[in-house]
RODO-2510 file (C-alpha; in nm, 4 decimals, decimal comma):
residues 302
     n   res          X          Y          Z
     1     m    -7,2298     4,2275     6,2127
     2     t    -6,9128     4,2729     6,0089
     3     e    -6,8081     4,1006     5,6873
     4     v    -6,4635     3,9386     5,7104
     5     i    -6,2373     3,6821     5,5496
     6     g    -5,9946     3,4505     5,7327
     7     v    -5,6283     3,4638     5,6305
     8     r    -5,3464     3,2321     5,7347
     9     f    -4,9749     3,3134     5,6917
    10     r    -4,8388     2,9670     5,7689
    11     s    -4,9800     2,6344     5,6545
    12     n    -5,0757     2,5495     6,0145
    13     g    -5,0793     2,8967     6,1646
    14     k    -5,3466     3,1002     6,3375
    15     i    -5,6311     3,2442     6,1317
    16     y    -5,6625     3,6246     6,1276
    17     f    -5,9641     3,8266     6,0155
    18     f    -5,9437     4,1047     5,7557
    19     a    -6,1974     4,3219     5,5774
    20     p    -6,2440     4,2120     5,2109
    21     n    -6,2372     4,5793     5,1069
    22     g    -6,4722     4,5113     4,8140
    23     i    -6,2295     4,2631     4,6521
    24     e    -6,3783     3,9392     4,5171
    25     l    -6,1966     3,6652     4,7052
    26     e    -6,2444     3,2906     4,7404
    27     t    -6,0900     3,0245     4,9635
    28     g    -5,7399     2,9450     4,8391
    29     d    -5,6690     3,2904     4,6940
    30     a    -5,3435     3,4591     4,7935
    31     v    -5,3685     3,8138     4,9270
    32     i    -5,1462     4,0980     5,0388
    33     v    -5,2495     4,2442     5,3755
    34     e    -5,1135     4,4886     5,6303
    35     t    -5,0408     4,3462     5,9755
    36     a    -4,8770     4,4641     6,2972
    37     r    -4,5478     4,3292     6,1597
    38     g    -4,5855     4,5032     5,8243
    39     v    -4,7118     4,4006     5,4812
    40     e    -4,7575     4,0227     5,4571
    41     f    -4,8421     3,7555     5,2004
    42     g    -5,1159     3,5146     5,3112
    43     k    -5,3816     3,2755     5,1848
    44     v    -5,7563     3,2936     5,2320
    45     v    -5,8755     2,9916     5,4329
    46     l    -6,2192     3,1241     5,5350
    47     g    -6,4389     3,2841     5,2700
    48     r    -6,6613     3,5867     5,3194
    49     r    -6,8754     3,5611     5,6312
    50     q    -7,0551     3,7789     5,8822
    51     i    -6,9317     3,7768     6,2417
    52     k    -7,0414     3,9667     6,5511
    53     d    -6,8551     4,2897     6,6243
    54     e    -6,7589     4,1697     6,9744
    55     e    -6,5697     3,8738     6,8215
    56     i    -6,3216     4,1147     6,6634
    57     s    -6,0476     4,1658     6,9234
    58     s    -5,8477     4,4334     6,7375
    59     p    -5,9207     4,6972     6,4698
    60     l    -6,0025     4,5205     6,1432
    61     k    -5,7553     4,5991     5,8657
    62     p    -5,8493     4,5777     5,4968
    63     v    -5,6989     4,3534     5,2308
    64     i    -5,4582     4,5588     5,0194
    65     r    -5,4934     4,3514     4,7025
    66     k    -5,5206     4,0066     4,5581
    67     a    -5,1711     3,8637     4,5048
    68     t    -5,0270     3,8977     4,1538
    69     e    -4,7703     3,6808     3,9756
    70     q    -4,5039     3,9329     4,0745
    71     d    -4,6117     3,8961     4,4393
    72     y    -4,5774     3,5174     4,4119
    73     r    -4,2251     3,5528     4,2716
    74     h    -4,1280     3,7955     4,5479
    75     y    -4,2666     3,5580     4,8105
    76     e    -4,0599     3,2694     4,6723
    77     e    -3,7491     3,4903     4,6562
    78     n    -3,7968     3,5760     5,0246
    79     k    -3,8077     3,2058     5,1124
    80     e    -3,4735     3,1533     4,9367
    81     k    -3,3241     3,4561     5,1133
    82     c    -3,4380     3,3102     5,4462
    83     k    -3,2235     3,0021     5,3843
    84     d    -2,9138     3,2189     5,3395
    85     a    -3,0051     3,4261     5,6449
    86     y    -3,0368     3,1065     5,8505
    87     k    -2,6802     3,0005     5,7626
    88     i    -2,5371     3,3433     5,8365
    89     c    -2,7164     3,3627     6,1708
    90     l    -2,5779     3,0220     6,2726
    91     e    -2,2262     3,1504     6,2017
    92     k    -2,2863     3,4645     6,4101
    93     i    -2,4283     3,2630     6,7008
    94     a    -2,1183     3,0431     6,7021
    95     k    -1,8951     3,3524     6,6792
    96     h    -2,0520     3,5062     6,9916
    97     g    -2,0671     3,1728     7,1755
    98     l    -2,4366     3,2056     7,2570
    99     e    -2,6227     2,9072     7,4018
   100     m    -2,9270     2,9281     7,1786
   101     k    -3,0808     2,7074     6,9117
   102     l    -3,1919     2,8765     6,5905
   103     i    -3,5244     2,7337     6,4726
   104     d    -3,6527     2,9410     6,1824
   105     v    -3,6011     3,2625     5,9872
   106     e    -3,8769     3,4709     5,8317
   107     y    -3,8809     3,7854     5,6182
   108     t    -4,1850     4,0116     5,6155
   109     f    -4,3198     4,0439     5,2610
   110     d    -4,1983     4,4032     5,2263
   111     n    -3,8510     4,3083     5,3603
   112     n    -3,8762     4,5739     5,6314
   113     k    -3,8132     4,3210     5,9059
   114     l    -3,6231     3,9949     5,9424
   115     l    -3,7335     3,7649     6,2249
   116     f    -3,5212     3,4934     6,3836
   117     y    -3,6959     3,2339     6,6033
   118     f    -3,4857     3,0518     6,8626
   119     t    -3,5066     2,8438     7,1784
   120     a    -3,2853     2,8680     7,4871
   121     d    -3,2883     2,7408     7,8439
   122     g    -3,2783     3,0912     7,9921
   123     r    -3,2423     3,4569     7,9025
   124     i    -2,9889     3,5372     7,6306
   125     d    -2,8012     3,8646     7,5860
   126     f    -2,8099     3,8881     7,2069
   127     r    -2,7521     4,2624     7,1659
   128     e    -2,4187     4,2166     6,9905
   129     l    -2,5702     3,9470     6,7694
   130     v    -2,8469     4,1863     6,6611
   131     k    -2,5874     4,4514     6,5720
   132     d    -2,3963     4,2030     6,3565
   133     l    -2,7105     4,0826     6,1792
   134     a    -2,8321     4,4387     6,1175
   135     a    -2,4954     4,5256     5,9633
   136     v    -2,5221     4,2291     5,7257
   137     f    -2,8882     4,2497     5,6203
   138     r    -2,9443     4,6283     5,6452
   139     t    -3,2971     4,5913     5,7798
   140     r    -3,4807     4,5726     6,1117
   141     i    -3,3872     4,2601     6,3070
   142     e    -3,6076     4,0864     6,5599
   143     l    -3,5005     3,7829     6,7655
   144     r    -3,7953     3,6024     6,9179
   145     q    -3,7551     3,3320     7,1827
   146     i    -4,0162     3,0556     7,1541
   147     g    -4,1068     2,7500     7,3614
   148     v    -4,0539     2,3813     7,2893
   149     r    -4,4120     2,3381     7,1668
   150     d    -4,3690     2,6191     6,9146
   151     e    -4,0380     2,4671     6,8061
   152     t    -4,2036     2,1314     6,7390
   153     k    -4,4904     2,3016     6,5546
   154     i    -4,2427     2,4712     6,3193
   155     m    -4,0029     2,1777     6,2717
   156     g    -4,2651     1,9000     6,2462
   157     g    -4,2045     1,5273     6,2878
   158     i    -4,3744     1,1914     6,3377
   159     g    -4,5624     1,1041     6,6557
   160     i    -4,5699     0,7675     6,8347
   161     c    -4,8900     0,6960     6,6403
   162     g    -4,6859     0,6931     6,3185
   163     r    -4,8605     0,9979     6,1758
   164     e    -4,7462     1,3562     6,1207
   165     l    -4,7631     1,5666     6,4363
   166     c    -5,1046     1,7272     6,4939
   167     c    -4,9528     2,0672     6,5781
   168     h    -4,7584     2,0730     6,2511
   169     s    -5,0311     1,9357     6,0262
   170     y    -5,3580     2,1020     6,1284
   171     l    -5,3690     2,2519     6,4800
   172     s    -5,3656     2,6312     6,4520
   173     d    -5,3621     2,6838     6,8302
   174     f    -5,2395     2,4686     7,1172
   175     v    -5,5275     2,3222     7,3151
   176     p    -5,5126     2,3004     7,6972
   177     v    -5,4095     1,9466     7,7978
   178     s    -5,3995     1,8078     8,1516
   179     i    -5,2987     1,5002     8,3472
   180     k    -5,6663     1,4680     8,4377
   181     m    -5,7388     1,3770     8,0737
   182     a    -5,4920     1,0877     8,0850
   183     k    -5,6511     0,9650     8,4088
   184     e    -6,0008     0,9971     8,2620
   185     q    -5,8962     0,7821     7,9641
   186     n    -5,7298     0,5175     8,1862
   187     l    -5,3920     0,5788     8,0264
   188     s    -5,0603     0,4944     8,1846
   189     l    -4,9181     0,7928     8,3732
   190     n    -4,5699     0,7000     8,2576
   191     p    -4,4315     1,0301     8,1147
   192     s    -4,2831     0,8518     7,8119
   193     k    -4,6304     0,7214     7,7184
   194     i    -4,8285     1,0450     7,7436
   195     s    -4,5649     1,2997     7,6330
   196     g    -4,5207     1,4155     7,2754
   197     v    -4,2057     1,4880     7,0761
   198     c    -4,1870     1,8294     7,2466
   199     g    -4,1683     1,6676     7,5912
   200     r    -4,5054     1,8107     7,6966
   201     l    -4,8379     1,6290     7,7303
   202     m    -4,9685     1,5080     7,3933
   203     c    -5,2210     1,7406     7,2282
   204     c    -5,4247     1,4412     7,1073
   205     l    -5,5329     1,3665     7,4661
   206     k    -5,7943     1,6345     7,4009
   207     n    -5,9418     1,4585     7,0943
   208     e    -6,1504     1,1976     7,2774
   209     q    -6,1825     1,3713     7,6138
   210     e    -6,5491     1,4689     7,5762
   211     t    -6,6434     1,1122     7,4790
   212     y    -6,4611     0,9640     7,7775
   213     e    -6,6175     1,2170     8,0146
   214     y    -6,9640     1,1279     7,8832
   215     l    -6,9036     0,7517     7,9121
   216     n    -6,7347     0,7737     8,2534
   217     e    -7,0349     0,9550     8,3978
   218     k    -7,2377     0,6374     8,3451
   219     l    -6,9864     0,4097     8,5191
   220     p    -6,9022     0,3458     8,8858
   221     n    -6,5484     0,3999     9,0104
   222     v    -6,3111     0,1154     9,0892
   223     g    -6,3692     0,0300     9,4562
   224     d    -6,7354     0,1287     9,4575
   225     f    -6,9885    -0,1189     9,5972
   226     v    -7,2703    -0,2080     9,3585
   227     k    -7,5808    -0,4249     9,3438
   228     t    -7,6195    -0,6523     9,0408
   229     i    -7,9285    -0,7433     8,8414
   230     d    -7,9150    -1,1005     8,9833
   231     g    -7,9371    -0,9752     9,3423
   232     c    -7,5668    -0,9997     9,4333
   233     k    -7,3555    -0,7321     9,5966
   234     g    -6,9897    -0,6702     9,5339
   235     e    -6,6971    -0,4378     9,4793
   236     v    -6,5946    -0,3019     9,1384
   237     s    -6,2542    -0,4422     9,0407
   238     s    -6,2174    -0,2921     8,6923
   239     i    -6,4130    -0,1077     8,4254
   240     s    -6,4084    -0,0989     8,0451
   241     v    -6,5068     0,2527     7,9459
   242     l    -6,5617     0,1979     7,5726
   243     r    -6,7434    -0,1350     7,6134
   244     q    -6,9427     0,0038     7,9092
   245     k    -6,8792    -0,3145     8,1066
   246     v    -6,7797    -0,3594     8,4701
   247     k    -6,6058    -0,6476     8,6487
   248     v    -6,7404    -0,6996     8,9994
   249     i    -6,6111    -0,9162     9,2845
   250     v    -6,9469    -1,0562     9,3976
   251     e    -7,0108    -1,2207     9,7342
   252     l    -7,1817    -1,5598     9,7102
   253     e    -7,4005    -1,7315     9,9727
   254     n    -7,1247    -1,9651    10,1001
   255     d    -6,8925    -1,6633    10,1631
   256     d    -6,7040    -1,7366     9,8434
   257     k    -6,6178    -1,4564     9,6029
   258     e    -6,6259    -1,4576     9,2255
   259     i    -6,5415    -1,2042     8,9540
   260     r    -6,8311    -1,1488     8,7173
   261     e    -6,8708    -0,9078     8,4289
   262     y    -7,1827    -0,6937     8,3853
   263     t    -7,2978    -0,4177     8,1550
   264     v    -7,3526    -0,0884     8,3294
   265     d    -7,7302    -0,1227     8,2798
   266     e    -7,7247    -0,4372     8,4944
   267     l    -7,5889    -0,2547     8,7992
   268     k    -7,7273    -0,0251     9,0632
   269     f    -7,4817     0,2122     9,2290
   270     k    -7,4301     0,5598     9,3614
   271     p    -7,1398     0,7193     9,1734
   272     k    -6,8863     0,9241     9,3629
   273     k    -6,8742     1,2952     9,2957
   274     r    -6,6228     1,3757     9,0276
   275     r    -6,4171     1,6921     9,0423
   276     k    -6,5038     1,9069     8,7413
   277     n    -6,2241     2,1573     8,7810
   278     d    -5,8838     2,0056     8,8439
   279     k    -5,6460     2,2962     8,9105
   280     t    -5,3379     2,0771     8,9346
   281     n    -5,0305     2,2243     8,7737
   282     d    -4,9847     1,9616     8,5040
   283     d    -4,6237     2,0489     8,4198
   284     e    -4,5271     2,0130     8,7877
   285     e    -4,7167     1,6843     8,8133
   286     l    -4,5476     1,5543     8,4990
   287     r    -4,2049     1,6475     8,6381
   288     a    -4,2951     1,4678     8,9613
   289     l    -4,3845     1,1572     8,7613
   290     e    -4,0541     1,1783     8,5734
   291     a    -3,8668     1,2110     8,9034
   292     l    -4,0504     0,9080     9,0415
   293     e    -3,9625     0,7077     8,7315
   294     k    -3,5935     0,8007     8,7713
   295     q    -3,5973     0,7037     9,1391
   296     e    -3,7466     0,3667     9,0577
   297     s    -3,4807     0,3044     8,7941
   298     g    -3,2041     0,4106     9,0364
   299     s    -3,0818     0,7060     8,8315
   300     k    -2,9708     1,0362     8,9820
   301     i    -3,2057     1,3354     8,9726
   302     d    -3,0386     1,6642     8,8819
***
């Protein structure tokens, strides 16, 4: 077992483990630590705790010191310098005519490296841009291409629920999300209804997935034939997962049919086998759904 503390460098970023190095630290304290990128300023989000050695993926580095007032001032100065660097980089991108979108700029705490985060549709030859930026800032320059999910996480925004985006507010890592989750929750497979601001499947589909899986295991599928508590037989026409109720088209004695609603406890049925591992490529399936939607609306597909 090894004693560690958890440090975060962004308000919603990933948590990294460091050795306390004998320094008294509590949750909320600011610390100066050495990382792969250099010396960084972070905040303690997980207090002292013991974890198994196998849970540590890389060599554990010690905390250098607890942040001082001078460290706080330097950190704030770096944030102001990043704003100027952002403007200058935009000018250089326009000068070189590069098809890239600048998202964020970040200085390492020791100012040994300046990172520029950007998005682009393909590969970008930014060698000349790096030379120009290095000549201006006189430090190591790193341009890092990120995806649309990372862009949304950094920029933030409001989701269709009216609340701040999960990825920007509290999610430290992106959770795997699949079309299967939308199907399991009986959601519309319309891409505009299940896609987030980033254009990918909404992260919140994962929030209630375990509950829906548990409740769906107790229910028959639409189209299954069931036997009711009052001795009737019929076909399932619809189900209400949260209410645990099922509507059944029952066959009456005079060959008439009638839709009746039952609780799941009032039915006898043999559920179909559900696939536990759906290896569908969700991005491809989502693009197929978008294409289908465009075809139905009569628009041209590029």
